[in-house]
N, CA, C and O atoms as a Tripos MOL2 file, in Angstrom:
@<TRIPOS>MOLECULE
protein
  260   259    65     0     0
PROTEIN
NO_CHARGES

@<TRIPOS>ATOM
      1 N          -6.3030  -88.5610  -87.2960 N.3       1 MET1
      2 CA         -6.4130  -88.7530  -85.8690 C.3       1 MET1
      3 C          -6.9410  -87.4610  -85.2470 C.2       1 MET1
      4 O          -6.5100  -86.3630  -85.6000 O.2       1 MET1
      5 N          -7.8760  -87.6140  -84.3230 N.am      2 VAL2
      6 CA         -8.4030  -86.4580  -83.6100 C.3       2 VAL2
      7 C          -8.0500  -86.5790  -82.1280 C.2       2 VAL2
      8 O          -7.7600  -87.6640  -81.6260 O.2       2 VAL2
      9 N          -8.0830  -85.4590  -81.4600 N.am      3 GLN3
     10 CA         -7.8370  -85.4210  -80.0220 C.3       3 GLN3
     11 C          -9.1740  -85.2930  -79.2970 C.2       3 GLN3
     12 O         -10.0140  -84.4760  -79.6760 O.2       3 GLN3
     13 N          -9.3660  -86.0900  -78.2690 N.am      4 VAL4
     14 CA        -10.5830  -86.0480  -77.4630 C.3       4 VAL4
     15 C         -10.1710  -86.0400  -76.0020 C.2       4 VAL4
     16 O          -9.2280  -86.7250  -75.6070 O.2       4 VAL4
     17 N         -10.8840  -85.2600  -75.2060 N.am      5 ASP5
     18 CA        -10.6170  -85.1780  -73.7850 C.3       5 ASP5
     19 C         -10.6890  -86.5660  -73.1380 C.2       5 ASP5
     20 O         -11.6170  -87.3300  -73.4040 O.2       5 ASP5
     21 N          -9.7220  -86.8850  -72.3000 N.am      6 GLU6
     22 CA         -9.6380  -88.1910  -71.6410 C.3       6 GLU6
     23 C         -10.9250  -88.5220  -70.8780 C.2       6 GLU6
     24 O         -11.3950  -89.6580  -70.9260 O.2       6 GLU6
     25 N         -11.4850  -87.5570  -70.1890 N.am      7 GLN7
     26 CA        -12.7150  -87.7900  -69.4330 C.3       7 GLN7
     27 C         -13.8690  -88.1430  -70.3550 C.2       7 GLN7
     28 O         -14.6610  -89.0290  -70.0330 O.2       7 GLN7
     29 N         -13.9830  -87.4670  -71.5020 N.am      8 LYS8
     30 CA        -15.0280  -87.7600  -72.4840 C.3       8 LYS8
     31 C         -14.8920  -89.1850  -73.0030 C.2       8 LYS8
     32 O         -15.8860  -89.8880  -73.1820 O.2       8 LYS8
     33 N         -13.6490  -89.6050  -73.2420 N.am      9 LEU9
     34 CA        -13.4150  -90.9690  -73.7090 C.3       9 LEU9
     35 C         -13.9270  -91.9700  -72.6850 C.2       9 LEU9
     36 O         -14.6550  -92.9000  -73.0320 O.2       9 LEU9
     37 N         -13.5520  -91.7860  -71.4370 N.am     10 LYS10
     38 CA        -13.9660  -92.6990  -70.3660 C.3      10 LYS10
     39 C         -15.4820  -92.7160  -70.2130 C.2      10 LYS10
     40 O         -16.0760  -93.7790  -70.0310 O.2      10 LYS10
     41 N         -16.1100  -91.5460  -70.2850 N.am     11 GLU11
     42 CA        -17.5650  -91.4530  -70.1550 C.3      11 GLU11
     43 C         -18.2940  -92.2210  -71.2510 C.2      11 GLU11
     44 O         -19.4270  -92.6640  -71.0620 O.2      11 GLU11
     45 N         -17.6440  -92.3720  -72.3850 N.am     12 ASN12
     46 CA        -18.2570  -93.0480  -73.5250 C.3      12 ASN12
     47 C         -17.7200  -94.4460  -73.7550 C.2      12 ASN12
     48 O         -17.9320  -95.0240  -74.8210 O.2      12 ASN12
     49 N         -17.0230  -95.0010  -72.7620 N.am     13 GLY13
     50 CA        -16.6260  -96.4040  -72.8120 C.3      13 GLY13
     51 C         -15.3180  -96.7270  -73.4840 C.2      13 GLY13
     52 O         -15.0370  -97.8980  -73.7410 O.2      13 GLY13
     53 N         -14.5040  -95.7280  -73.7780 N.am     14 PHE14
     54 CA        -13.2170  -95.9850  -74.4190 C.3      14 PHE14
     55 C         -12.0980  -96.0030  -73.3920 C.2      14 PHE14
     56 O         -12.0960  -95.2120  -72.4490 O.2      14 PHE14
     57 N         -11.1580  -96.9000  -73.5770 N.am     15 ASP15
     58 CA        -10.0010  -96.9950  -72.6890 C.3      15 ASP15
     59 C          -8.9060  -96.0050  -73.0420 C.2      15 ASP15
     60 O          -8.1020  -95.6280  -72.1880 O.2      15 ASP15
     61 N          -8.8730  -95.5830  -74.3010 N.am     16 SER16
     62 CA         -7.7780  -94.7160  -74.7280 C.3      16 SER16
     63 C          -8.1420  -93.9680  -76.0090 C.2      16 SER16
     64 O          -9.0980  -94.3130  -76.7030 O.2      16 SER16
     65 N          -7.3630  -92.9480  -76.2970 N.am     17 LEU17
     66 CA         -7.5130  -92.2120  -77.5480 C.3      17 LEU17
     67 C          -7.1760  -93.1150  -78.7340 C.2      17 LEU17
     68 O          -7.7950  -93.0220  -79.7940 O.2      17 LEU17
     69 N          -6.2040  -93.9720  -78.5440 N.am     18 LYS18
     70 CA         -5.8050  -94.9070  -79.6000 C.3      18 LYS18
     71 C          -6.9710  -95.8370  -79.9740 C.2      18 LYS18
     72 O          -7.2210  -96.0880  -81.1530 O.2      18 LYS18
     73 N          -7.6710  -96.3380  -78.9640 N.am     19 GLU19
     74 CA         -8.8190  -97.2020  -79.2140 C.3      19 GLU19
     75 C          -9.9210  -96.4350  -79.9570 C.2      19 GLU19
     76 O         -10.5020  -96.9560  -80.9090 O.2      19 GLU19
     77 N         -10.2050  -95.2190  -79.5330 N.am     20 TYR20
     78 CA        -11.2230  -94.3810  -80.1600 C.3      20 TYR20
     79 C         -10.8990  -94.1270  -81.6290 C.2      20 TYR20
     80 O         -11.7650  -94.2730  -82.4920 O.2      20 TYR20
     81 N          -9.6610  -93.7490  -81.9140 N.am     21 ASN21
     82 CA         -9.2800  -93.4710  -83.3000 C.3      21 ASN21
     83 C          -9.2570  -94.7330  -84.1450 C.2      21 ASN21
     84 O          -9.5050  -94.6640  -85.3490 O.2      21 ASN21
     85 N          -8.9670  -95.8800  -83.5510 N.am     22 ALA22
     86 CA         -9.0180  -97.1480  -84.2850 C.3      22 ALA22
     87 C         -10.4550  -97.4430  -84.7150 C.2      22 ALA22
     88 O         -10.6910  -97.9000  -85.8330 O.2      22 ALA22
     89 N         -11.4060  -97.1840  -83.8290 N.am     23 LEU23
     90 CA        -12.8090  -97.3940  -84.1740 C.3      23 LEU23
     91 C         -13.2620  -96.4100  -85.2500 C.2      23 LEU23
     92 O         -14.0320  -96.7740  -86.1390 O.2      23 LEU23
     93 N         -12.7950  -95.1830  -85.1760 N.am     24 ARG24
     94 CA        -13.1110  -94.1880  -86.2080 C.3      24 ARG24
     95 C         -12.5820  -94.6420  -87.5680 C.2      24 ARG24
     96 O         -13.2650  -94.4940  -88.5820 O.2      24 ARG24
     97 N         -11.3620  -95.1960  -87.5890 N.am     25 PHE25
     98 CA        -10.7770  -95.6760  -88.8440 C.3      25 PHE25
     99 C         -11.5710  -96.8600  -89.3880 C.2      25 PHE25
    100 O         -11.7940  -96.9640  -90.5940 O.2      25 PHE25
    101 N         -11.9970  -97.7500  -88.4940 N.am     26 SER26
    102 CA        -12.8090  -98.8920  -88.9050 C.3      26 SER26
    103 C         -14.1230  -98.4250  -89.5390 C.2      26 SER26
    104 O         -14.5290  -98.9350  -90.5830 O.2      26 SER26
    105 N         -14.7770  -97.4640  -88.9090 N.am     27 ASP27
    106 CA        -16.0180  -96.9100  -89.4670 C.3      27 ASP27
    107 C         -15.7850  -96.2930  -90.8400 C.2      27 ASP27
    108 O         -16.5670  -96.5070  -91.7660 O.2      27 ASP27
    109 N         -14.7120  -95.5330  -90.9650 N.am     28 TYR28
    110 CA        -14.3860  -94.9080  -92.2530 C.3      28 TYR28
    111 C         -14.1490  -95.9810  -93.3180 C.2      28 TYR28
    112 O         -14.6520  -95.8750  -94.4360 O.2      28 TYR28
    113 N         -13.3810  -97.0110  -92.9630 N.am     29 SER29
    114 CA        -13.0300  -98.0590  -93.9270 C.3      29 SER29
    115 C         -14.2660  -98.8000  -94.4110 C.2      29 SER29
    116 O         -14.4080  -99.0680  -95.6040 O.2      29 SER29
    117 N         -15.1650  -99.1340  -93.4810 N.am     30 LEU30
    118 CA        -16.3940  -99.8130  -93.8930 C.3      30 LEU30
    119 C         -17.2480  -98.9170  -94.7890 C.2      30 LEU30
    120 O         -17.8180  -99.3800  -95.7770 O.2      30 LEU30
    121 N         -17.3330  -97.6550  -94.4440 N.am     31 GLY31
    122 CA        -18.0890  -96.7160  -95.2770 C.3      31 GLY31
    123 C         -17.5200  -96.6190  -96.6760 C.2      31 GLY31
    124 O         -18.2620  -96.5940  -97.6570 O.2      31 GLY31
    125 N         -16.2040  -96.5640  -96.7650 N.am     32 HIS32
    126 CA        -15.5390  -96.4880  -98.0690 C.3      32 HIS32
    127 C         -15.7950  -97.7680  -98.8700 C.2      32 HIS32
    128 O         -16.0860  -97.7130 -100.0650 O.2      32 HIS32
    129 N         -15.6840  -98.9210  -98.1990 N.am     33 PHE33
    130 CA        -15.9430 -100.1990  -98.8690 C.3      33 PHE33
    131 C         -17.3510 -100.2260  -99.4480 C.2      33 PHE33
    132 O         -17.5320 -100.5760 -100.6150 O.2      33 PHE33
    133 N         -18.3580  -99.8570  -98.6400 N.am     34 PHE34
    134 CA        -19.7390  -99.8970  -99.1210 C.3      34 PHE34
    135 C         -20.0010  -98.8720 -100.2180 C.2      34 PHE34
    136 O         -20.8200  -99.1090 -101.1050 O.2      34 PHE34
    137 N         -19.3300  -97.7640 -100.1640 N.am     35 LYS35
    138 CA        -19.4640  -96.7790 -101.2410 C.3      35 LYS35
    139 C         -18.9760  -97.3600 -102.5600 C.2      35 LYS35
    140 O         -19.6240  -97.1900 -103.5920 O.2      35 LYS35
    141 N         -17.8390  -98.0420 -102.5310 N.am     36 LEU36
    142 CA        -17.3090  -98.6730 -103.7350 C.3      36 LEU36
    143 C         -18.1700  -99.8540 -104.1730 C.2      36 LEU36
    144 O         -18.4850 -100.0000 -105.3540 O.2      36 LEU36
    145 N         -18.5460 -100.6930 -103.2120 N.am     37 ALA37
    146 CA        -19.3300 -101.8900 -103.5340 C.3      37 ALA37
    147 C         -20.6870 -101.5300 -104.1160 C.2      37 ALA37
    148 O         -21.1980 -102.2470 -104.9770 O.2      37 ALA37
    149 N         -21.2780 -100.4320 -103.6620 N.am     38 SER38
    150 CA        -22.6220 -100.0570 -104.1390 C.3      38 SER38
    151 C         -22.6460  -99.7290 -105.6280 C.2      38 SER38
    152 O         -23.7140  -99.6760 -106.2370 O.2      38 SER38
    153 N         -21.4980  -99.5160 -106.2020 N.am     39 LYS39
    154 CA        -21.4040  -99.2140 -107.6350 C.3      39 LYS39
    155 C         -21.2540 -100.4700 -108.5030 C.2      39 LYS39
    156 O         -21.2420 -100.3940 -109.7320 O.2      39 LYS39
    157 N         -21.1400 -101.6220 -107.8400 N.am     40 GLU40
    158 CA        -20.9310 -102.8820 -108.5540 C.3      40 GLU40
    159 C         -22.2430 -103.6460 -108.7360 C.2      40 GLU40
    160 O         -23.1800 -103.4860 -107.9540 O.2      40 GLU40
    161 N         -22.2950 -104.4860 -109.7890 N.am     41 ASP41
    162 CA        -23.5070 -105.2470 -110.1050 C.3      41 ASP41
    163 C         -23.9260 -106.1840 -108.9710 C.2      41 ASP41
    164 O         -25.1220 -106.3660 -108.7410 O.2      41 ASP41
    165 N         -22.9880 -106.7700 -108.2750 N.am     42 TYR42
    166 CA        -23.3030 -107.7520 -107.2360 C.3      42 TYR42
    167 C         -23.9560 -107.1340 -105.9960 C.2      42 TYR42
    168 O         -24.5430 -107.8510 -105.1860 O.2      42 TYR42
    169 N         -23.8630 -105.8470 -105.8470 N.am     43 PHE43
    170 CA        -24.2740 -105.1950 -104.6000 C.3      43 PHE43
    171 C         -25.7320 -105.4610 -104.2310 C.2      43 PHE43
    172 O         -26.0280 -105.7680 -103.0760 O.2      43 PHE43
    173 N         -26.6350 -105.3470 -105.1860 N.am     44 ARG44
    174 CA        -28.0700 -105.4770 -104.8930 C.3      44 ARG44
    175 C         -28.4690 -106.8930 -104.4980 C.2      44 ARG44
    176 O         -29.5140 -107.0810 -103.8750 O.2      44 ARG44
    177 N         -27.6710 -107.8830 -104.8420 N.am     45 ASN45
    178 CA        -27.9970 -109.2870 -104.5440 C.3      45 ASN45
    179 C         -27.0300 -109.9000 -103.5430 C.2      45 ASN45
    180 O         -26.8190 -111.1130 -103.5490 O.2      45 ASN45
    181 N         -26.4560 -109.0990 -102.7090 N.am     46 THR46
    182 CA        -25.4660 -109.5880 -101.7460 C.3      46 THR46
    183 C         -25.8630 -109.1830 -100.3340 C.2      46 THR46
    184 O         -26.2780 -108.0500 -100.0870 O.2      46 THR46
    185 N         -25.7280 -110.1240  -99.4200 N.am     47 ILE47
    186 CA        -25.9100 -109.8320  -98.0050 C.3      47 ILE47
    187 C         -24.5200 -109.6960  -97.4070 C.2      47 ILE47
    188 O         -23.6970 -110.6050  -97.5180 O.2      47 ILE47
    189 N         -24.2650 -108.5780  -96.7850 N.am     48 PHE48
    190 CA        -22.9710 -108.3300  -96.1440 C.3      48 PHE48
    191 C         -23.1190 -108.5370  -94.6400 C.2      48 PHE48
    192 O         -24.0220 -107.9730  -94.0220 O.2      48 PHE48
    193 N         -22.2620 -109.3230  -94.0640 N.am     49 CYS49
    194 CA        -22.2850 -109.5850  -92.6130 C.3      49 CYS49
    195 C         -20.9770 -109.1010  -92.0110 C.2      49 CYS49
    196 O         -19.8960 -109.4560  -92.4800 O.2      49 CYS49
    197 N         -21.0840 -108.3030  -90.9900 N.am     50 MET50
    198 CA        -19.9080 -107.8110  -90.2730 C.3      50 MET50
    199 C         -19.9350 -108.4200  -88.8770 C.2      50 MET50
    200 O         -20.9830 -108.4620  -88.2330 O.2      50 MET50
    201 N         -18.8010 -108.8820  -88.4180 N.am     51 PHE51
    202 CA        -18.7200 -109.4930  -87.0980 C.3      51 PHE51
    203 C         -17.5150 -108.9400  -86.3600 C.2      51 PHE51
    204 O         -16.4110 -108.8910  -86.9030 O.2      51 PHE51
    205 N         -17.7270 -108.5310  -85.1410 N.am     52 GLY52
    206 CA        -16.6250 -108.0760  -84.3020 C.3      52 GLY52
    207 C         -16.5920 -108.9090  -83.0330 C.2      52 GLY52
    208 O         -17.6190 -109.0730  -82.3750 O.2      52 GLY52
    209 N         -15.4500 -109.4250  -82.6880 N.am     53 ASP53
    210 CA        -15.3420 -110.2690  -81.4970 C.3      53 ASP53
    211 C         -14.7720 -109.4990  -80.3120 C.2      53 ASP53
    212 O         -14.2260 -110.0900  -79.3810 O.2      53 ASP53
    213 N         -14.9010 -108.2030  -80.3550 N.am     54 HIS54
    214 CA        -14.3710 -107.3720  -79.2750 C.3      54 HIS54
    215 C         -15.2180 -106.1100  -79.1760 C.2      54 HIS54
    216 O         -16.0300 -105.8220  -80.0550 O.2      54 HIS54
    217 N         -15.0230 -105.3740  -78.1150 N.am     55 GLY55
    218 CA        -15.7990 -104.1630  -77.9420 C.3      55 GLY55
    219 C         -15.0870 -103.1960  -77.0180 C.2      55 GLY55
    220 O         -13.8790 -103.3010  -76.8030 O.2      55 GLY55
    221 N         -15.8210 -102.2770  -76.4860 N.am     56 THR56
    222 CA        -15.2270 -101.2520  -75.6380 C.3      56 THR56
    223 C         -15.7670 -101.3090  -74.2190 C.2      56 THR56
    224 O         -15.9690 -100.2690  -73.5930 O.2      56 THR56
    225 N         -16.0000 -102.5000  -73.7080 N.am     57 VAL57
    226 CA        -16.5410 -102.6310  -72.3580 C.3      57 VAL57
    227 C         -15.4800 -103.0360  -71.3330 C.2      57 VAL57
    228 O         -15.8190 -103.3260  -70.1850 O.2      57 VAL57
    229 N         -14.2420 -103.0590  -71.7130 N.am     58 SER58
    230 CA        -13.1870 -103.5360  -70.8160 C.3      58 SER58
    231 C         -12.8640 -102.5700  -69.6840 C.2      58 SER58
    232 O         -12.1510 -102.9410  -68.7520 O.2      58 SER58
    233 N         -13.3650 -101.3530  -69.7400 N.am     59 ASN59
    234 CA        -13.0340 -100.3950  -68.6890 C.3      59 ASN59
    235 C         -13.9420 -100.5020  -67.4650 C.2      59 ASN59
    236 O         -13.8770  -99.6680  -66.5620 O.2      59 ASN59
    237 N         -14.7810 -101.5240  -67.4390 N.am     60 GLY60
    238 CA        -15.5720 -101.8040  -66.2430 C.3      60 GLY60
    239 C         -16.8390 -101.0040  -66.0900 C.2      60 GLY60
    240 O         -17.4250 -101.0090  -65.0080 O.2      60 GLY60
    241 N         -17.2870 -100.3230  -67.1110 N.am     61 GLN61
    242 CA        -18.5040  -99.5280  -66.9950 C.3      61 GLN61
    243 C         -19.7620 -100.3910  -66.9740 C.2      61 GLN61
    244 O         -20.7870  -99.9710  -66.4370 O.2      61 GLN61
    245 N         -19.6990 -101.5700  -67.5400 N.am     62 ILE62
    246 CA        -20.8630 -102.4460  -67.5470 C.3      62 ILE62
    247 C         -20.6810 -103.4730  -66.4350 C.2      62 ILE62
    248 O         -19.6750 -104.1790  -66.3670 O.2      62 ILE62
    249 N         -21.6760 -103.5320  -65.5760 N.am     63 ARG63
    250 CA        -21.6240 -104.4670  -64.4470 C.3      63 ARG63
    251 C         -22.6950 -105.5280  -64.6420 C.2      63 ARG63
    252 O         -23.8690 -105.2090  -64.8290 O.2      63 ARG63
    253 N         -22.2920 -106.7710  -64.5990 N.am     64 LEU64
    254 CA        -23.2270 -107.8780  -64.7530 C.3      64 LEU64
    255 C         -23.5670 -108.4400  -63.3770 C.2      64 LEU64
    256 O         -22.7150 -108.5240  -62.4920 O.2      64 LEU64
    257 N         -24.8390 -108.8250  -63.2200 N.am     65 GLY65
    258 CA        -25.2760 -109.4860  -61.9830 C.3      65 GLY65
    259 C         -25.3040 -108.5800  -60.8730 C.2      65 GLY65
    260 O         -25.6480 -108.9770  -59.7600 O.2      65 GLY65
@<TRIPOS>BOND
     1     1     2 1
     2     2     3 1
     3     3     4 2
     4     3     5 am
     5     5     6 1
     6     6     7 1
     7     7     8 2
     8     7     9 am
     9     9    10 1
    10    10    11 1
    11    11    12 2
    12    11    13 am
    13    13    14 1
    14    14    15 1
    15    15    16 2
    16    15    17 am
    17    17    18 1
    18    18    19 1
    19    19    20 2
    20    19    21 am
    21    21    22 1
    22    22    23 1
    23    23    24 2
    24    23    25 am
    25    25    26 1
    26    26    27 1
    27    27    28 2
    28    27    29 am
    29    29    30 1
    30    30    31 1
    31    31    32 2
    32    31    33 am
    33    33    34 1
    34    34    35 1
    35    35    36 2
    36    35    37 am
    37    37    38 1
    38    38    39 1
    39    39    40 2
    40    39    41 am
    41    41    42 1
    42    42    43 1
    43    43    44 2
    44    43    45 am
    45    45    46 1
    46    46    47 1
    47    47    48 2
    48    47    49 am
    49    49    50 1
    50    50    51 1
    51    51    52 2
    52    51    53 am
    53    53    54 1
    54    54    55 1
    55    55    56 2
    56    55    57 am
    57    57    58 1
    58    58    59 1
    59    59    60 2
    60    59    61 am
    61    61    62 1
    62    62    63 1
    63    63    64 2
    64    63    65 am
    65    65    66 1
    66    66    67 1
    67    67    68 2
    68    67    69 am
    69    69    70 1
    70    70    71 1
    71    71    72 2
    72    71    73 am
    73    73    74 1
    74    74    75 1
    75    75    76 2
    76    75    77 am
    77    77    78 1
    78    78    79 1
    79    79    80 2
    80    79    81 am
    81    81    82 1
    82    82    83 1
    83    83    84 2
    84    83    85 am
    85    85    86 1
    86    86    87 1
    87    87    88 2
    88    87    89 am
    89    89    90 1
    90    90    91 1
    91    91    92 2
    92    91    93 am
    93    93    94 1
    94    94    95 1
    95    95    96 2
    96    95    97 am
    97    97    98 1
    98    98    99 1
    99    99   100 2
   100    99   101 am
   101   101   102 1
   102   102   103 1
   103   103   104 2
   104   103   105 am
   105   105   106 1
   106   106   107 1
   107   107   108 2
   108   107   109 am
   109   109   110 1
   110   110   111 1
   111   111   112 2
   112   111   113 am
   113   113   114 1
   114   114   115 1
   115   115   116 2
   116   115   117 am
   117   117   118 1
   118   118   119 1
   119   119   120 2
   120   119   121 am
   121   121   122 1
   122   122   123 1
   123   123   124 2
   124   123   125 am
   125   125   126 1
   126   126   127 1
   127   127   128 2
   128   127   129 am
   129   129   130 1
   130   130   131 1
   131   131   132 2
   132   131   133 am
   133   133   134 1
   134   134   135 1
   135   135   136 2
   136   135   137 am
   137   137   138 1
   138   138   139 1
   139   139   140 2
   140   139   141 am
   141   141   142 1
   142   142   143 1
   143   143   144 2
   144   143   145 am
   145   145   146 1
   146   146   147 1
   147   147   148 2
   148   147   149 am
   149   149   150 1
   150   150   151 1
   151   151   152 2
   152   151   153 am
   153   153   154 1
   154   154   155 1
   155   155   156 2
   156   155   157 am
   157   157   158 1
   158   158   159 1
   159   159   160 2
   160   159   161 am
   161   161   162 1
   162   162   163 1
   163   163   164 2
   164   163   165 am
   165   165   166 1
   166   166   167 1
   167   167   168 2
   168   167   169 am
   169   169   170 1
   170   170   171 1
   171   171   172 2
   172   171   173 am
   173   173   174 1
   174   174   175 1
   175   175   176 2
   176   175   177 am
   177   177   178 1
   178   178   179 1
   179   179   180 2
   180   179   181 am
   181   181   182 1
   182   182   183 1
   183   183   184 2
   184   183   185 am
   185   185   186 1
   186   186   187 1
   187   187   188 2
   188   187   189 am
   189   189   190 1
   190   190   191 1
   191   191   192 2
   192   191   193 am
   193   193   194 1
   194   194   195 1
   195   195   196 2
   196   195   197 am
   197   197   198 1
   198   198   199 1
   199   199   200 2
   200   199   201 am
   201   201   202 1
   202   202   203 1
   203   203   204 2
   204   203   205 am
   205   205   206 1
   206   206   207 1
   207   207   208 2
   208   207   209 am
   209   209   210 1
   210   210   211 1
   211   211   212 2
   212   211   213 am
   213   213   214 1
   214   214   215 1
   215   215   216 2
   216   215   217 am
   217   217   218 1
   218   218   219 1
   219   219   220 2
   220   219   221 am
   221   221   222 1
   222   222   223 1
   223   223   224 2
   224   223   225 am
   225   225   226 1
   226   226   227 1
   227   227   228 2
   228   227   229 am
   229   229   230 1
   230   230   231 1
   231   231   232 2
   232   231   233 am
   233   233   234 1
   234   234   235 1
   235   235   236 2
   236   235   237 am
   237   237   238 1
   238   238   239 1
   239   239   240 2
   240   239   241 am
   241   241   242 1
   242   242   243 1
   243   243   244 2
   244   243   245 am
   245   245   246 1
   246   246   247 1
   247   247   248 2
   248   247   249 am
   249   249   250 1
   250   250   251 1
   251   251   252 2
   252   251   253 am
   253   253   254 1
   254   254   255 1
   255   255   256 2
   256   255   257 am
   257   257   258 1
   258   258   259 1
   259   259   260 2
@<TRIPOS>SUBSTRUCTURE
     1 MET1         2 RESIDUE 1 A MET
     2 VAL2         6 RESIDUE 1 A VAL
     3 GLN3        10 RESIDUE 1 A GLN
     4 VAL4        14 RESIDUE 1 A VAL
     5 ASP5        18 RESIDUE 1 A ASP
     6 GLU6        22 RESIDUE 1 A GLU
     7 GLN7        26 RESIDUE 1 A GLN
     8 LYS8        30 RESIDUE 1 A LYS
     9 LEU9        34 RESIDUE 1 A LEU
    10 LYS10       38 RESIDUE 1 A LYS
    11 GLU11       42 RESIDUE 1 A GLU
    12 ASN12       46 RESIDUE 1 A ASN
    13 GLY13       50 RESIDUE 1 A GLY
    14 PHE14       54 RESIDUE 1 A PHE
    15 ASP15       58 RESIDUE 1 A ASP
    16 SER16       62 RESIDUE 1 A SER
    17 LEU17       66 RESIDUE 1 A LEU
    18 LYS18       70 RESIDUE 1 A LYS
    19 GLU19       74 RESIDUE 1 A GLU
    20 TYR20       78 RESIDUE 1 A TYR
    21 ASN21       82 RESIDUE 1 A ASN
    22 ALA22       86 RESIDUE 1 A ALA
    23 LEU23       90 RESIDUE 1 A LEU
    24 ARG24       94 RESIDUE 1 A ARG
    25 PHE25       98 RESIDUE 1 A PHE
    26 SER26      102 RESIDUE 1 A SER
    27 ASP27      106 RESIDUE 1 A ASP
    28 TYR28      110 RESIDUE 1 A TYR
    29 SER29      114 RESIDUE 1 A SER
    30 LEU30      118 RESIDUE 1 A LEU
    31 GLY31      122 RESIDUE 1 A GLY
    32 HIS32      126 RESIDUE 1 A HIS
    33 PHE33      130 RESIDUE 1 A PHE
    34 PHE34      134 RESIDUE 1 A PHE
    35 LYS35      138 RESIDUE 1 A LYS
    36 LEU36      142 RESIDUE 1 A LEU
    37 ALA37      146 RESIDUE 1 A ALA
    38 SER38      150 RESIDUE 1 A SER
    39 LYS39      154 RESIDUE 1 A LYS
    40 GLU40      158 RESIDUE 1 A GLU
    41 ASP41      162 RESIDUE 1 A ASP
    42 TYR42      166 RESIDUE 1 A TYR
    43 PHE43      170 RESIDUE 1 A PHE
    44 ARG44      174 RESIDUE 1 A ARG
    45 ASN45      178 RESIDUE 1 A ASN
    46 THR46      182 RESIDUE 1 A THR
    47 ILE47      186 RESIDUE 1 A ILE
    48 PHE48      190 RESIDUE 1 A PHE
    49 CYS49      194 RESIDUE 1 A CYS
    50 MET50      198 RESIDUE 1 A MET
    51 PHE51      202 RESIDUE 1 A PHE
    52 GLY52      206 RESIDUE 1 A GLY
    53 ASP53      210 RESIDUE 1 A ASP
    54 HIS54      214 RESIDUE 1 A HIS
    55 GLY55      218 RESIDUE 1 A GLY
    56 THR56      222 RESIDUE 1 A THR
    57 VAL57      226 RESIDUE 1 A VAL
    58 SER58      230 RESIDUE 1 A SER
    59 ASN59      234 RESIDUE 1 A ASN
    60 GLY60      238 RESIDUE 1 A GLY
    61 GLN61      242 RESIDUE 1 A GLN
    62 ILE62      246 RESIDUE 1 A ILE
    63 ARG63      250 RESIDUE 1 A ARG
    64 LEU64      254 RESIDUE 1 A LEU
    65 GLY65      258 RESIDUE 1 A GLY
């Protein structure tokens, strides 16, 4: 876990430090998975699809219409 200034978090679309560190952990986990998978025979013939049904726009920085 890292510490980031609250204002910096808000400027970059994060609601909290907890949310920011959760995204950092997700990035790390995916990187680790692909590092391991790239060593396997199936890797070259596999399409990997990642889907997220949420994001970091809940703090009202994006205005529609």
